[in-house]
KOLLO-828946 format. One record per residue: x, y, z of N, C-alpha, C, O in turn; residue in one letter. Coordinates in steps of 0.05 Angstrom, whole numbers, padded with zeros to 5 digits, always signed. Last residue first. Example, Ala and Ser with C-alpha at 12.3 -4.5 7.8 and 13.67 -1.06 7.14 Angstrom:
% KOLLO-828946
+00257-00045+00142+00273-00021+00143+00258+00001+00157+00268+00023+00161s/+00264-00114+00156+00246-00090+00156+00264-00066+00156+00285-00066+00169a/
END
This chain:
% KOLLO-828946
+01314+00651+00636+01338+00641+00648+01344+00657+00673+01364+00652+00686k/+01246+00633+00624+01267+00654+00628+01290+00642+00642+01287+00624+00659r/+01223+00583+00578+01227+00594+00605+01249+00615+00606+01268+00614+00591p/+01205+00608+00511+01212+00587+00531+01215+00600+00558+01210+00623+00562g/+01148+00642+00481+01177+00638+00487+01181+00616+00508+01162+00608+00521a/+01103+00669+00435+01109+00648+00455+01139+00643+00457+01153+00640+00437d/+01114+00740+00425+01107+00713+00415+01116+00692+00436+01133+00698+00452p/+01094+00784+00479+01113+00775+00458+01103+00748+00448+01087+00735+00461t/+01072+00839+00515+01065+00814+00502+01085+00808+00479+01091+00826+00463d/+01078+00885+00544+01101+00867+00543+01096+00841+00528+01112+00823+00529g/+01009+00885+00561+01034+00899+00561+01058+00879+00561+01058+00860+00576p/+00969+00843+00517+00977+00851+00544+01004+00867+00542+01020+00862+00524a/+00955+00823+00469+00956+00852+00471+00963+00862+00498+00962+00886+00503g/+00958+00769+00460+00934+00780+00473+00932+00810+00473+00911+00822+00476t/+01002+00738+00444+00983+00748+00424+00958+00760+00435+00938+00762+00421g/+01005+00691+00498+01017+00707+00478+00996+00716+00457+00976+00703+00454s/+00989+00693+00567+00982+00685+00540+00996+00702+00520+00998+00727+00524s/+01039+00687+00619+01018+00700+00604+01013+00688+00578+01030+00674+00567g/+01082+00663+00645+01055+00651+00649+01033+00664+00632+01011+00653+00630a/+01147+00645+00653+01129+00661+00637+01102+00648+00637+01099+00625+00631l/+01177+00640+00717+01164+00627+00694+01146+00646+00680+01131+00661+00692l/+01236+00641+00751+01215+00659+00742+01203+00646+00716+01218+00643+00697e/+01262+00610+00808+01256+00608+00780+01232+00626+00773+01212+00626+00787r/+01268+00612+00863+01277+00635+00847+01271+00633+00818+01275+00653+00803g/+01245+00574+00894+01273+00570+00887+01285+00592+00869+01308+00591+00861d/+01192+00591+00897+01209+00595+00921+01239+00591+00914+01256+00602+00928p/+01177+00622+00833+01175+00600+00852+01195+00605+00875+01212+00622+00873l/+01139+00670+00801+01165+00664+00813+01162+00644+00835+01146+00647+00854t/+01109+00682+00741+01105+00668+00766+01133+00662+00777+01149+00650+00762l/+01086+00735+00698+01107+00717+00708+01098+00706+00735+01083+00718+00751t/+01035+00752+00685+01056+00754+00665+01078+00734+00673+01088+00719+00656s/+00966+00735+00697+00995+00733+00704+01013+00738+00680+01007+00729+00657a/+00913+00774+00712+00925+00759+00690+00954+00759+00695+00967+00780+00696n/+00870+00769+00770+00892+00780+00755+00899+00762+00732+00893+00738+00732a/+00823+00787+00819+00829+00771+00796+00851+00785+00780+00851+00809+00778k/+00786+00810+00858+00812+00798+00865+00819+00777+00843+00820+00753+00848a/+00756+00864+00820+00755+00840+00837+00784+00829+00841+00803+00838+00828t/+00757+00907+00784+00767+00911+00812+00765+00887+00830+00772+00889+00854g/+00746+00901+00731+00723+00905+00749+00731+00907+00779+00713+00910+00796n/+00793+00891+00706+00781+00917+00702+00759+00922+00723+00755+00945+00731k/+00843+00856+00744+00818+00856+00729+00806+00884+00728+00810+00900+00747a/+00914+00872+00740+00888+00869+00754+00865+00868+00734+00867+00877+00711r/+00969+00835+00717+00952+00858+00715+00925+00852+00726+00914+00831+00722y/+01031+00812+00746+01011+00812+00725+00995+00837+00726+01005+00858+00733g/+01069+00767+00782+01068+00794+00770+01049+00792+00747+01050+00774+00730k/+01069+00729+00840+01057+00733+00814+01060+00762+00806+01053+00780+00822v/+01104+00684+00878+01100+00712+00872+01090+00714+00843+01101+00702+00825t/+01084+00631+00923+01095+00641+00898+01090+00671+00897+01074+00683+00911i/+01088+00577+00967+01086+00606+00965+01099+00616+00940+01122+00609+00934e/+01049+00518+00970+01073+00531+00962+01068+00561+00960+01046+00570+00953i/+00998+00497+00978+01014+00505+01001+01040+00519+00995+01052+00531+01012g/+00995+00452+00924+00980+00468+00944+00998+00472+00968+01010+00454+00978v/+01047+00459+00876+01032+00443+00896+01018+00461+00915+01027+00483+00921p/+01067+00476+00822+01050+00491+00840+01034+00474+00859+01009+00474+00858f/+01093+00443+00787+01109+00465+00798+01093+00481+00819+01105+00497+00834d/+01055+00410+00765+01069+00400+00789+01087+00421+00801+01097+00418+00824s/+01042+00435+00718+01024+00439+00741+01036+00429+00767+01029+00438+00788n/+01101+00466+00689+01084+00442+00695+01065+00448+00718+01072+00464+00736r/+01135+00499+00638+01119+00502+00663+01101+00477+00666+01088+00469+00646v/+01161+00500+00590+01173+00485+00612+01159+00487+00638+01170+00479+00659g/+01134+00521+00549+01153+00539+00562+01167+00525+00585+01184+00537+00599r/+01098+00482+00536+01119+00488+00516+01141+00506+00528+01164+00506+00519r/+01065+00487+00581+01082+00463+00578+01104+00468+00558+01127+00460+00563i/+01038+00535+00567+01055+00533+00591+01075+00510+00589+01098+00512+00596l/+01009+00519+00522+01030+00540+00520+01049+00539+00543+01073+00543+00540a/+00976+00480+00546+00994+00472+00525+01016+00493+00521+01040+00486+00517n/+00946+00511+00584+00965+00491+00593+00985+00483+00571+01008+00479+00577p/+00943+00581+00566+00932+00553+00564+00954+00533+00572+00977+00538+00569a/+00966+00628+00616+00962+00619+00588+00950+00591+00589+00947+00579+00610a/+00926+00645+00674+00951+00640+00660+00945+00633+00631+00922+00633+00623t/+00895+00683+00725+00893+00670+00699+00921+00668+00687+00937+00686+00688e/+00883+00676+00791+00903+00686+00772+00902+00670+00747+00906+00646+00747v/+00845+00698+00844+00845+00680+00821+00863+00692+00800+00860+00715+00791a/+00856+00705+00914+00859+00715+00887+00857+00692+00867+00866+00670+00872w/+00831+00720+00976+00835+00698+00957+00834+00710+00929+00815+00722+00920s/+00863+00754+01028+00845+00757+01005+00852+00734+00985+00875+00729+00979v/+00868+00765+01096+00874+00747+01074+00853+00750+01052+00829+00748+01057v/+00894+00817+01135+00871+00806+01122+00880+00788+01098+00897+00796+01083t/+00938+00844+01153+00934+00816+01163+00910+00802+01150+00906+00778+01154g/+00950+00891+01131+00933+00892+01155+00927+00864+01166+00912+00862+01186d/+00976+00877+01086+00992+00890+01107+00977+00891+01133+00989+00893+01155s/+00947+00813+01066+00952+00842+01064+00968+00852+01087+00972+00838+01107g/+00961+00752+01039+00957+00766+01064+00965+00795+01060+00988+00801+01052r/+00928+00713+00992+00948+00734+00996+00941+00750+01021+00919+00759+01025v/+00920+00652+00966+00912+00668+00989+00934+00687+00994+00957+00680+00999d/+00906+00636+00897+00925+00643+00919+00910+00656+00942+00891+00671+00938l/+00900+00594+00842+00886+00608+00863+00905+00612+00887+00917+00593+00896y/+00908+00595+00774+00922+00590+00799+00908+00607+00820+00904+00631+00817i/+00886+00568+00713+00881+00586+00736+00896+00576+00760+00898+00553+00766w/+00894+00569+00641+00898+00557+00667+00892+00578+00689+00891+00602+00683g/+00846+00574+00589+00866+00586+00606+00869+00570+00631+00850+00558+00640h/+00806+00545+00563+00826+00558+00546+00848+00572+00562+00868+00581+00550p/+00836+00484+00590+00834+00504+00569+00808+00520+00573+00789+00510+00585n/+00867+00474+00655+00847+00469+00635+00847+00491+00614+00855+00513+00619a/+00884+00466+00713+00901+00463+00689+00882+00455+00666+00881+00432+00658w/+00878+00501+00769+00861+00489+00748+00877+00489+00722+00883+00511+00711e/+00895+00496+00836+00904+00501+00809+00885+00487+00790+00877+00464+00795i/+00896+00525+00902+00884+00508+00882+00895+00515+00855+00904+00538+00851r/+00927+00555+00935+00905+00539+00948+00893+00519+00928+00881+00499+00936t/+00990+00581+00946+00973+00567+00927+00952+00551+00942+00960+00534+00959v/+00999+00641+00979+01000+00612+00982+00981+00600+00962+00957+00608+00962t/+01033+00700+00952+01013+00685+00967+01017+00655+00966+01036+00645+00953g/+01041+00762+00928+01057+00741+00941+01037+00726+00959+01026+00737+00978r/+01033+00800+00870+01020+00785+00891+01039+00764+00902+01052+00750+00887l/+01031+00860+00838+01050+00839+00847+01037+00826+00872+01031+00840+00891t/+01002+00890+00781+00999+00881+00809+01020+00860+00814+01027+00844+00796v/+00985+00946+00739+01002+00923+00746+00998+00916+00775+00993+00933+00792p/+00943+00974+00704+00941+00967+00732+00958+00943+00739+00948+00921+00745q/+00941+00981+00651+00952+01003+00666+00952+00998+00696+00959+01016+00711t/+00915+00937+00630+00944+00939+00626+00957+00962+00640+00982+00963+00641g/+00865+00903+00659+00874+00931+00654+00904+00932+00653+00918+00928+00673d/+00822+00851+00631+00844+00861+00648+00854+00888+00639+00851+00896+00616f/+00781+00839+00594+00777+00834+00623+00798+00846+00641+00792+00851+00665e/+00794+00854+00543+00766+00851+00550+00762+00849+00580+00741+00857+00590a/+00849+00852+00537+00837+00878+00542+00807+00877+00549+00796+00895+00560a/+00858+00797+00526+00868+00809+00551+00852+00834+00557+00842+00837+00580f/+00799+00767+00496+00825+00780+00495+00833+00791+00522+00816+00794+00540s/+00771+00702+00508+00770+00731+00508+00798+00742+00504+00818+00728+00509h/+00729+00645+00501+00755+00657+00501+00753+00687+00497+00734+00697+00484h/+00675+00633+00496+00687+00633+00523+00714+00646+00524+00723+00656+00544a/+00665+00631+00442+00656+00654+00457+00667+00656+00485+00669+00677+00497l/+00686+00581+00430+00699+00605+00419+00690+00630+00434+00706+00648+00437a/+00651+00546+00457+00679+00549+00466+00692+00574+00455+00709+00586+00469p/+00602+00558+00425+00604+00564+00453+00633+00566+00463+00640+00585+00477k/+00602+00538+00373+00609+00566+00377+00614+00572+00406+00630+00590+00412v/+00585+00485+00376+00611+00491+00364+00620+00519+00371+00644+00524+00374a/+00534+00489+00397+00555+00473+00412+00582+00480+00402+00601+00482+00417v/+00509+00518+00357+00510+00529+00384+00532+00515+00400+00548+00528+00414v/+00513+00483+00313+00525+00509+00312+00529+00521+00340+00550+00531+00347v/+00483+00439+00332+00511+00436+00324+00525+00463+00324+00548+00465+00335t/+00432+00462+00337+00446+00452+00361+00475+00449+00355+00492+00455+00372v/+00422+00474+00283+00423+00495+00303+00438+00486+00327+00455+00501+00338t/+00421+00422+00260+00441+00442+00251+00444+00464+00272+00466+00473+00277l/+00377+00401+00287+00403+00389+00291+00425+00408+00282+00446+00410+00295l/+00336+00434+00267+00341+00433+00295+00369+00422+00301+00384+00433+00317l/+00337+00422+00212+00343+00449+00221+00350+00450+00251+00369+00464+00259r/+00322+00367+00215+00348+00375+00204+00356+00403+00213+00379+00407+00221t/+00270+00373+00235+00290+00358+00250+00319+00366+00241+00337+00369+00257l/+00246+00400+00192+00247+00413+00218+00269+00399+00236+00284+00413+00249r/+00251+00360+00152+00262+00387+00148+00266+00401+00175+00287+00413+00180n/+00221+00319+00174+00250+00315+00169+00264+00342+00166+00287+00346+00175l/+00170+00343+00173+00182+00335+00199+00213+00331+00195+00228+00340+00213m/+00162+00351+00118+00163+00374+00136+00176+00367+00162+00192+00382+00173v/+00163+00297+00101+00183+00316+00091+00185+00341+00109+00207+00350+00114a/+00117+00277+00128+00144+00266+00134+00166+00286+00124+00186+00290+00139w/+00078+00308+00103+00082+00310+00132+00109+00300+00140+00123+00312+00157a/+00082+00289+00050+00088+00318+00056+00093+00321+00086+00111+00336+00094i/+00066+00237+00058+00093+00242+00047+00101+00271+00053+00124+00277+00060e/+00013+00245+00074+00032+00232+00092+00061+00238+00083+00078+00243+00100i/-00008+00267+00027-00009+00282+00052+00011+00271+00072+00024+00286+00087a/-00003+00226-00012+00013+00250-00014+00014+00267+00012+00034+00279+00018p/+00000+00162+00022-00015+00183+00009+00003+00208+00007+00022+00211+00023t/+00039+00105+00006+00033+00127+00024+00018+00149+00009+00023+00153-00015a/+00014+00043-00018+00030+00067-00021+00020+00089-00002-00003+00090+00004a/+00017-00023+00000+00000+00000+00000+00018+00025+00000+00036+00027+00017m/
END
């Protein structure tokens, strides 16, 4: 028994709608990671350098940026928890930086730039470990002050 023209049209309409829905979902899923990435200037202020000395409380080694969380004690004794953005883990690894360089409890010094919104968030340029090693931590090609093409560890 052959399908009637009305049933064939209904199937064609349903397949057309399903195809459009799948394409829309695919585009949304594909675009979301790209929207999550941002330039330096979108979030950080290149005229507001900051130097933080604090204790590592957590590290997130994930794309598109790594994050190091520190507790920084102010001159008045108050502890402020800072979130410090770094380059992507792949860029850090190419520079000789490893997540094992930052065990919880280690004290490090971060040089970077404050967030535009004044929160306790910064974009790192360099990270100095207790043994004196200074590691390049910023993303390259962002427009941050002193931004240079990707380089290896500083000597």
